[in-house]
C-alpha positions in Angstrom: -13.0 7.9 20.7 -12.6 4.5 22.2 -13.9 2.6 19.1 -10.4 1.9 17.8 -8.4 2.0 21.0 -6.4 5.1 21.6 -6.5 6.2 17.9 -9.3 8.0 16.1 -9.1 5.9 13.0 -9.5 2.3 12.1 -5.9 1.2 12.0 -4.3 -2.0 10.7 -2.5 -2.4 14.0 -5.8 -2.3 15.9 -7.4 -5.0 13.6 -4.4 -7.3 14.0 -4.3 -7.1 17.7 -8.0 -7.8 17.9 -7.7 -10.8 15.7 -4.4 -12.3 16.9 -4.1 -10.9 20.4 -0.7 -9.4 19.7 1.2 -7.1 17.3 1.9 -8.6 13.9 4.9 -7.4 11.9 5.5 -7.2 8.2 8.4 -8.8 6.5 8.8 -7.4 3.0 9.7 -9.9 0.3 11.0 -9.9 -3.2 9.7 -12.6 -5.5 12.0 -11.8 -8.3 9.3 -10.4 -10.6 9.2 -7.3 -12.8 6.2 -5.3 -14.1 4.3 -5.0 -17.4 5.0 -1.3 -17.2 8.7 -2.0 -17.3 9.2 -5.0 -19.6 7.6 -3.5 -22.6 4.2 -5.2 -22.3 2.6 -1.8 -21.4 5.6 0.4 -21.1 9.3 0.5 -20.3 9.7 3.3 -17.8 7.3 2.2 -15.1 5.0 4.6 -13.2 6.8 8.0 -12.9 7.1 7.9 -9.1 8.4 4.3 -8.9 12.0 3.7 -7.8 14.4 1.4 -9.6 13.5 -1.2 -6.9 9.8 -1.2 -8.0 8.6 0.3 -4.6 10.4 -2.6 -2.9 13.3 -0.5 -1.5 12.9 -2.2 1.9 12.2 -5.7 0.5 14.5 -8.7 0.8 17.1 -9.5 -1.8 15.7 -11.4 -4.9 18.9 -13.6 -4.9 17.7 -15.1 -1.6 14.9 -17.7 -1.4 11.6 -16.7 0.2 12.5 -18.8 3.2 15.9 -17.1 3.5 14.3 -13.7 3.2 11.8 -14.6 6.0 14.6 -15.8 8.2 16.6 -12.6 7.6 13.6 -10.4 8.2 12.7 -12.2 11.4 16.2 -11.8 12.7 16.2 -8.1 12.2 12.9 -7.7 14.0 13.7 -10.0 16.9 16.9 -8.0 17.7 14.6 -5.2 18.7 11.7 -7.0 20.4 10.3 -10.5 21.2 8.0 -11.2 18.3 6.7 -14.3 16.6 3.8 -13.2 14.4 4.4 -11.9 10.9 2.8 -10.9 7.6 4.7 -12.2 4.5 4.4 -9.1 2.3 5.4 -9.5 -1.4 6.1 -5.9 -2.1 8.7 -5.4 -4.9 7.3 -4.8 -8.4 4.2 -6.6 -9.5 3.7 -9.7 -7.4 1.2 -11.6 -9.6 3.2 -11.0 -12.8 4.4 -14.6 -13.3 3.1 -18.0 -14.1 0.6 -19.5 -11.6 3.0 -22.4 -11.1 5.8 -20.1 -10.0 3.5 -18.0 -7.9 2.2 -21.1 -6.1 5.8 -22.1 -5.3 6.8 -18.8 -3.7 3.4 -18.2 -2.0 3.4 -21.7 -0.5 7.0 -21.2 0.7 5.9 -18.1 2.6 2.5 -19.4 3.9 4.0 -22.6 5.2 6.1 -20.7 7.7 4.5 -21.4 11.1 5.0 -17.8 12.3 3.4 -16.2 9.2 -0.2 -15.3 9.9 -1.1 -13.5 6.6 0.0 -13.5 3.0 0.0 -10.0 1.6 0.5 -9.4 -2.1 1.0 -6.0 -3.9 0.1 -6.0 -7.5 -1.6 -4.3 -10.4 -5.3 -4.8 -11.2 -4.4 -5.8 -14.8 -2.3 -8.7 -13.6 -5.0 -11.0 -12.2 -5.9 -13.6 -14.7 -8.2 -16.5 -13.8 -5.4 -18.9 -13.0 -3.9 -16.4 -10.6 -7.3 -15.6 -9.0 -7.9 -19.3 -8.5 -4.5 -19.7 -6.9 -5.2 -16.8 -4.5 -8.5 -18.3 -3.6 -6.7 -21.6 -2.7 -4.1 -19.8 -0.6 -6.9 -17.9 1.2 -8.3 -21.2 2.4 -4.9 -21.9 4.1 -4.2 -18.5 5.6 -5.7 -15.1 5.1 -4.7 -13.4 1.8 -4.6 -9.7 1.3 -4.2 -8.2 -2.2 -3.0 -4.7 -2.5 -4.1 -2.9 -5.7 -2.3 0.2 -6.8 -5.0 2.7 -7.9 -3.4 6.0 -6.8 -6.2 8.2 -8.3 -9.5 8.0 -10.1 -8.8 10.9 -12.4 -7.9 9.9 -16.0 -5.6 12.9 -16.7 -3.5 12.2 -13.6 -3.5 8.5 -14.3 -2.1 9.2 -17.8 0.5 11.5 -16.5 1.8 9.0 -13.9 1.8 6.3 -16.6 -0.5 4.0 -14.7 -1.4 2.0 -17.8 -4.9 0.8 -17.1 -8.4 2.3 -16.8 -10.8 2.5 -13.8 -12.9 -0.4 -15.2 -9.9 -2.7 -14.9 -9.6 -1.8 -11.2 -13.3 -2.3 -10.6 -13.2 -5.8 -12.3 -10.2 -6.8 -10.1 -12.1 -5.8 -6.9 -15.2 -7.7 -8.0 -13.2 -10.9 -8.8 -11.2 -10.8 -5.6 -14.2 -10.2 -3.5 -16.1 -13.1 -5.2 -13.4 -15.2 -3.7 -13.6 -13.6 -0.3 -10.1 -12.1 -0.6 -9.3 -8.9 1.4 -8.7 -5.9 -0.9 -6.5 -3.0 0.1 -6.2 0.0 -2.3 -3.2 2.2 -2.6 -3.8 5.9 -3.1 -1.3 8.7 -3.5 -2.1 12.2 -2.1 -0.3 15.2 -3.6 -0.1 14.1 -7.2 0.8 17.0 -9.5 -2.2 18.9 -10.8 -4.6 17.4 -8.2 -6.5 19.7 -5.9 -7.7 18.7 -2.5 -11.2 18.3 -4.0 -9.9 15.8 -6.5 -8.1 13.8 -3.8 -11.3 13.6 -1.8 -13.2 12.5 -4.9 -10.9 9.5 -5.0 -11.7 8.8 -1.3 -15.4 9.1 -1.9 -15.2 6.7 -4.9 -13.4 4.2 -2.7 -16.1 4.6 0.0 -18.5 2.9 -2.5 -16.2 0.1 -3.5 -16.1 -3.3 -1.8 -12.6 -2.8 -0.3 -11.5 -3.6 3.3 -8.3 -1.5 3.5 -6.6 1.6 2.2 -3.1 3.1 2.1 -2.9 6.9 2.1 0.5 7.6 0.7 2.0 11.1 0.3 3.8 11.5 -3.0 7.5 10.9 -2.6 9.9 12.4 -5.2 12.8 9.9 -5.5 16.1 10.2 -7.2 16.3 8.5 -10.6 12.5 8.6 -11.3 10.8 10.5 -14.2 8.9 12.4 -11.5 12.2 13.7 -10.1 13.2 14.9 -13.6 9.9 16.7 -13.9 10.3 18.2 -10.4 13.8 19.5 -11.3 12.6 21.0 -14.6 9.5 22.7 -13.0 9.0 22.2 -9.2 5.4 21.5 -8.3 3.6 21.8 -4.9 4.6 19.5 -2.2 2.9 19.9 1.1 4.5 20.9 4.4 4.0 18.6 7.4 1.2 20.8 8.7 -0.6 20.9 5.4 -0.4 17.2 5.0 -1.7 16.5 8.5 -4.6 18.8 7.8 -5.3 16.9 4.5 -5.0 13.6 6.2 -7.5 14.8 8.9 -10.0 15.6 6.1 -9.5 12.3 4.4 -9.9 10.4 7.6 -13.1 12.3 8.5 -14.8 11.3 5.2 -13.5 7.8 4.9 -16.0 5.0 5.5 -15.5 3.9 9.1 -15.2 0.1 8.4 -12.2 0.6 6.0 -9.0 -0.3 7.7 -6.2 2.3 7.3 -2.9 0.5 6.5 -0.8 3.5 5.9 -1.0 7.3 6.6 2.3 8.6 5.2 5.0 6.2 4.1 8.7 6.4 4.5 10.7 6.5 1.3 14.4 5.6 1.5 16.4 8.5 2.9 19.2 8.1 0.4 16.8 8.5 -2.5 14.3 11.1 -1.1 14.3 14.5 -2.7 11.1 15.9 -1.4 9.3 16.3 1.0 12.2 15.7 3.3 10.2 15.9 6.5 8.5 12.6 5.7 11.7 10.8 7.0 10.4 11.9 10.5 7.7 9.2 10.4 7.2 9.0 14.2 7.0 12.8 14.5 4.4 13.0 11.7 2.2 10.3 13.3 2.5 11.9 16.8 1.5 15.3 15.4 -1.4 13.7 13.4 -2.8 12.1 16.5 -2.6 15.4 18.4 -4.3 17.2 15.6 -7.1 14.7 15.4 -7.8 15.1 19.1 -7.5 18.8 19.1 -9.9 19.2 16.1 -12.2 16.4 17.3 -11.8 14.4 14.1 -12.3 10.7 13.8 -12.7 8.3 10.9 -16.1 8.5 9.3 -17.3 11.6 11.2 -18.3 13.3 7.9 -19.1 10.1 6.0 -22.5 9.9 4.6 -23.7 6.8 2.7 
């Protein structure tokens, strides 16, 4: 397949190079927010898989300003390679969970950086009120805005178990409101959630094929120290795939995924000092190399089995 360069799927890297003519690197930021699933609004423990850092284990320090975090992130990247195009990625916790005035301040600080090409914001679908949506629309007129919505699964029983805290209708409304404002929507899914069969995971993918989303993250479930999930795993270990099993599952997901949806992640790399299982996920480069070999050997490409 030459459609997406050397890869057999529609990758974020391919899209960015087509748009900007060069590789664009993410700098993960911490806006100093929390989450309604932690502060008592919805719950206090957070989603059961979420680390103490609110999935922002690689994000900048909240004690630093956004400008300082960007400078620090650039310095680390430029030590390895000559780069000057970046995505300002608000990753830690829920990045629309604050007043519109505060959000405007930190988003503007990020977007005014001349080397920032895109503003990317990870959040919950239930934290997008009208003031925030209008703010995101204004930002989107300055530079492209991506909003990453954590869905994880479409299955109510699993959603209740992981303490997601909102229904599928809330996600659907968030997608509609964002797309009305021409904002790019990326949906986060988790593969390997306890109790979910391969068929159930593929049902989530099929559901997303019919949603107006532009990107997806396929994340393998990581069991991290200090989480409720880790306690459940210690009490009664549940299935966690081997590298080979996961690569086969990814191949199936890729083959049925709508071909215009950009894949932003295929595995993820949890912090090694917190990772309990599966330990092989720390070998990210090995996983991706084996996946690419598998897709070629099995003649799999994105959308091959997709039927509208």
